N, C-alpha and C positions, 0 to 999 in steps of 0.2 A: 355277461351282454348277451352269448351265444344262448347260453340253457336257457333266457328268458326271451328270446325270438321264437327259440323252440317250443317255449313254454306257450307263447300267445300265438303262434302256430297252431299246436297241437288243441288247445282248447278252440279257436276257431270254428276246425275242420268237425265239429259234434252239434254244429249249426242244423236247421230244416230242409228238409225236401220230403215228397208224395213217392217212395220208392223210387226213385228216381236222383240221378247224377247232375249236380249242378259244376259245373265250371267255369271260373271267372277269374277275375285279376283279385289278389290279396293283396292289401297292408295292413305291414305291421306299424306299429310307431310305439318305444319305448323311451321314455322321458326325452320325446320330442324328437328323435331319431327314427326316420321312415324309412324302411324297405319294401319292396315291392316285388312278387313273381307270381305266380300263376299257380293255382288250388284248384281241387274238388273234393265239393261237399256232399253229404248222400242223405235225405229225408225220408219216413216212411209215416204215411198215416194208419194208423190202424183202426182196426173195426169197431173199434166204442169209438173214434173219430178224433183219439189223441193221437202226440206225435212219435214217433223213434226217432234219438238224432245219433248215426251213428258214422266213425270212420275207424275202420279196420286199418293194420301195420302202417300207423302213419310215419314217412321219414319228413326230414327235414336237410336240406345238401345248405351244408356249410360250409367253410375255405377248406380246411381239411376232409371232408367227403359227406356221405351220408349219413344224418346222425336218424338212428330209428327211435319213435318215439313209443307207440304202442297203440291199442283198442280203445277207441273213449264210444261209448254207448247212453244215450237217456232216455226215459220210454215216460210213457202217460203222461206229456207236457201236453198239455191246453191250448187249444190256437182260438184266438175269435175270429169271425170272416166279416171285414164292413166295407164296406165301397172298395168293391171289387177286390179286395187285397186278403190274404191271412196272415197275422200279426202271432209272434211265439215270443212269448216273452219266460226267461229263463234268468233266476238270480237263487244260486247255489253253489256249494264246493263238489267238487267233483274228482275223482281219483282216476287216472289215469294205468290203463291195463298195460301187462307183458302184448306184447304182439307174437304173431304166429310165423312169420317171415320166415323161413330157412336157411336165409342168406345174410340173417342180421345177429348179428354174435351177442349185443347188449341194446337191451329195451330201455331207456332213462325216462320215461312214464311211471313207473312208479316210486323211482324214487325221490319222486317231485311231493309226494303226500299230497296230499287233498289242496286244491288248486280253488281257489274262490273269482265265481267269474259272474257280470251280470250282460246279459244278454236280450237284443230286440231282434228278432228275425223275421221279414215280411216277405210273402210269396205272393206275385203278383204273376199271374197266368206263365210262362216258361223262364221266369225269371226268380232269382235268390237275392236276399241282402241280405246283409247280416253286420252289424256291430260289437264289439261283443270290449266292454273295461275291466280289466285284471287290475287290483289293488293289493299289491307285494310288497307295497312299504313297508311294512312289519317288519319282514322278515327280508327283503333282498333290495330294498328301497327302490322297487322299479313300482310307476306307475305306467300299464303296458293295453294300448289297444290296435285292435284288432278291425278292418273293416273289409267283407266279400264283396265285391261284386258295386253295380251301382244304385241300382234302385230310383233312376228316374230322379237321382238330386243331384246329379252334377252330368255337364258336358262331357260328352264320351271322349278319349285321347286328348283331356285338355293339357298335357306337357306337349302335344304333339310330339311325340317320341315314334307315332306310326304313320306311315307313308305307303301308297300304293300306287301301282301303276296305271293310270286314267285312260287308258289306251288309245290313247292319242300321243303314245310318243314323250309323255309326261307323265308327274305326278301331282298326286293332292293325299292330303294328310287324308287320314281313315275320319268319316264322319265329317268332310269338309268342302266344300265344293268351291269351283271357280270359272274359267270362260270354260275350258274344255269341254262341260259336261251342261253349257248350257241349253236352254230351250228358245223358242224364238223364232221371231221371220229374219232377224239377223242373228244368228247361233253362228249358221257357217263362216260369217265375216270375222264374230268375236273369235273364233279357232282361231285365227289368224295373229291375234294376238300377243299370242304364244301360249304357255303354261298358266298365265294366270298368279300362281303361285309356285315355291319353290321349296324345297328342303333346305336347309340353312343348318352348317353347327357353329354359330353367333348366336350362344343362350346367355339368356338373361343373369347378373348376377348372385353369386352363393347357388346357381342349379348344379344338381347332380345328373341332370338329364343330359342327352347328348345333341340336339337340336333342337331347332324351332320354324315356325314357317313366316316365310317371307315372301309378301304380297308386290305382286310388280305392275308397275301401269305400263301401257304400252300405246304405238299409235299407228293411226293407218296413214302409212306413206300416200295413199290415192290422195287422199280428202284431204290429209295435213290435220288431222284431229288424235287428240289427245284420247285415249279412252284411260279412268283411273281404273287403276287394280283391284279387284273387290274378289272377297272369299266370305262366304255363310257356310252356317249349318247345316242350310234350306236348298233352294235352287235356281241359279242365275235364268234371269229372263233377256235375251238380247231384242227388243222389239225394234229397235229404230237407230236409224245414224246421227239424230239429234242427240247429241248427251241427255242432257234434262229431261227430256219425253218420258213419265212416266209407265211405260210400257218396257223401258230399261227400269226391272228391279230384282231384287230377291224376293222369294215368296216359299213358303208349306202350304202345305194341304194334308193332313196324314189320310184322306180318301182314297189319297193315288198307290198306285202299287208301283210305284217307277222305281228303281234300286238302280245304283252306280256302278262301277267298275267291281268293285268290291264289295257287292251284295249288299249294301247297306242303301236304305233309305233318304231319303232328299227332307227331311226333316229330323229332329231330336225332340225324344218325349221327355216330359216334365213333371214331374208329379208333385210338384209342391211349392213354397211361395215363399223365396228366395229377398232378405233383405237389399240385398247387394250385390253386385259381379267385380271382381277384382280380375285384372290381367298385366303383366308385363307388358310395353311395347317399347318398339326403338324406331324410330322416324329420320327415312331422309330422302330429303329435295333433288334429284335430278340437275335443276335448274331452280334456283331461290325464287320465290313467287313471291313479294309480300303482301299482295294483293289476295290472296288465297295460300296463305301458310300453315294450312293444318288439314290432318287426315281426320279420320274418326270412327266412331264406333257404336253400335247400337246393339241392344236386346230387347227383344218383345217376347212377351211370358203370351201366350193364345189357348183357345179351349178346343185348336188342333184344327182347327175349320182353315177355310183361304186364307189366307192374309199376305199383304205384299207390300214391302217396305222401298219405295216410298209409295206413300200410299195415296191412289187413285181417286176417293171417297173417304168418309166416314165409317169407321169397323167400327162393328159393337161388338168385337166379339175378343177383343184386348181385354186381358187380364191387368196387366201392370207393364209398364217401358224402362228403360234404363239408356241413356243417350250419354257421348261426349263426342261434340263435334268441334272439338279445338284441340284436340290434339299434338302439340308443337314438338319441332326436333329437337330442343335442348342442346342443341350441339351434337345431336346425334348420339349421345347417348343414350341407355335403357332409364325406363323409369317405369314406376309403379300405379297404375290409377285404380280408381276403385269407385263405381256409379251405383247411386242408392236406385235402388227399383222405384218408382210412382204408381201407386195401383190404384184402378180407377174405380167406382162404385156402383157395379153393373155384379149380375149373378153370373159372370162366366166362371168356369170354373181350370184351371191349368190342367194345359195339356201337353202342350209344348211351347218350345223356344227359337224364338228365330234372332241368331244372332249373326252379325255381316259386321266387316272393317273393310275400310275403303282408304286410300291411298289418298284420296282429298275430300274435304267436307262438299267442295260444289262441284257438280257434274261437268268435266270436261276441262274442270280449271287447272289439271296437274300440268306436270310434266314426262316428257320422256326417261324415263331413269327414275321414277320413283318408289322408294322402297319401305313397308311397313311392315315389322317384325314384329311376330307374338309369340308370347310364352306361360306356360302355366296360370291358363285363365280359372277360373274358381267362381261358384255361386258360393255366397257368403249367409249364414243362416243365424240370427242373433238372438240372444236366449237367455239374456240378463233379467233378474227379476225391475218390474216397474214398481208395482206398487202391490203394498200387502196390509190387510186388516183382519183382524180378528175379532169378530162381534161388534165390530164399527170402530175399535182401536185401533190405531196405525202402528203397526212394525216399522220402526223408524232404519231404514233396509239402509246400509254401507257395507260400498265398493272392498271386496274382500272379507267381509264376516260374514260365519254363517250360523253362526249361534244367540240368539236372543233371548232376552227373559221379557215377560207381560203378566199383568194383571190382570185378569178377568174374571167377572162376575159370574157363577154359574156353571153349566156343562158345556159343553162343544161341541156341535156338527160339523159337518163337511160344509153346509150351508151356510153358518157364520163366517167361513174363510174365504175371503176374496182377495185372489189376485191378480194382477197381471204382469207381461213379459213387453220385452221392446223387440218382440221376436213377431212378424207378422204371422208366420206358421205356429210356432210354436205350443205347445200344450202344457197345461197345468194339472201338476199328479199332486196330490192331499192324502196324506195320512195323520191318524190320530190314534195316540197310544196313552196307556195309563202308567206310572211310574210312582209309584209309590200315594204317596197325597199331593201329587202334581199331575199336569197333562202335556205332555209335548207333542206340537203339532210339524210335522215336515212339509215343506212344499218345494217339488221341485219343477222349474220350468226349462222342460227338451225340446231344444232346440228340432225346428221342422223336418232334419235332414239325418234326426236321433243318433247324431255324434256328439253334440255337446252338451252340457246340465247345470244349471246353477241351482245348489239345493240352500234353501233359510231353515233353520232349527230353531222352534220357538219352545221355551219350556214356560208354562202356564201355572201360575201360583194359583194354588184352586181357592176359591171366596171361600170362608168360614164366618162371613159375616160383611155388613155392608161395608165397604171400603171406601167406597166415596166419599167427600165429604160431605155434610149435611149445609144443601144452601136454601134460602127461598125458592118455592115454584110458588108459580100463579097457578090457582088452581085448585083447590082438593086436596085431599092427603093421599099420599100413598102409603102400601103398605108391603111387608118383607116378611118371611120367612126366618128362621132362627138359622140358616144359610146363606140368609144375603141376597135370594131371591125375589124379584119382587112378583107377585103375585095379584090376581084380579080377586079372588073365591077364596073363604076360608072356609077350615073345616071344626065341625065343633071338639074341645077338649086341646086345641091345638097353642101355642103360643106364637104371635107376631109380632114384629116389630113396628110402631106406625108413623112416618112422618106427617108434619102436617103442615100448611102453604108457609108458614115461618123458619121452617125448619130445624122444627122441636118434634125431638124422638121419642117413644114412650114403649112399652111394654104391653101387650096386651090378651088375654086370654081371651078365645070363643067358646060363649057355654051355648 
């Protein structure tokens, strides 16, 4: 296992960057087991526009101490620029060379031999995102996945492991905000409510993390009013002492340059179209309230321009939304919730996401002491193949099946292959290969976050004649060449097969 973690960390480091070092979170998943650490990847753009990806003297921290891996260098890799990003794809075997650090007595890289990798990397401004798949099943019975950076596909600090001083004798989860950083006419009053959110060591079942976030309600003792505890990836606005007033809301606006006490903006970038959002929650009420028993969470994808939740008007800049306004206490136990996104039929492009959680679905109707715990929130990207036809013939897709056969007349082009996926933002990749007398069509549905895919490999039995049964046809005759291809025109001296309206066939020679 340690060798494999070493291997995938090594491979990961060889990915993109313009003569620049990128430092970010690195997740290594080996047969479903995940480990996270910080890592640095370098990328150089060559004079010819291609890229060199390199990592020198790579070290892996293991239980027994540092392990030397070696130098990884890839050159002359093509990048494709589109939609404000540069995409680099790598699919080849690499050999990790011996490093040069004098303090390392042994470099493991050379003994690993050729390492097969399939990698996609994206450069967006000063951010690098890398996904690497390493299939070592044949040699080590391991499937390895390496993910570097965020890429604007997930919420930062999604496991609520990182907190910072909010500047007002409290804490906030990194990239999340509550009362202490609120704006609005009543911001000072709102800060009296307390921290709004705290760090908790109560984590969801099966978690390998050490903390979660807990959102707390608060009471204005002077006004005998309870304010729902609220936490958001945007910023809270406290505009009124009347709880239901729409001036009390969460909002985002990517044109704003304000930052929190940790230096983070009051918005979260999103560069994709997720299909759902999942989160672990635990809800308890300070005082049971059967009339208002629910907590709530919402996620709104926007084009990055101003948006607030709850809305004060009709907003046309929404891309999609997901809500759960009926989070129950279920005995005060942890529960995993999944909420599908509903997409709007407009031209808005995803640029940001506003996620907001509150201790009660009804403004001002909770009780002092209500608590909503959140842990391991994630955006889900579907990637299953939903349908596949080749030259109009349907491939009967089955779950868990990747290889199919199909009889199709004539040559096949990419335009003859029509495939759809159940992923809102997934992409379809097609490849056609000739193998002896057969054609092999490979179709891959790739999830919008580049992490997962579904593959269908279809072997086509190339036609050597008319394979479909002859049946009567309405009106006129049909003409085929000797390979079974239907034709409209004939050439002198060639043999053709003619089928009449009654389904009868005969050979003819064009004079």
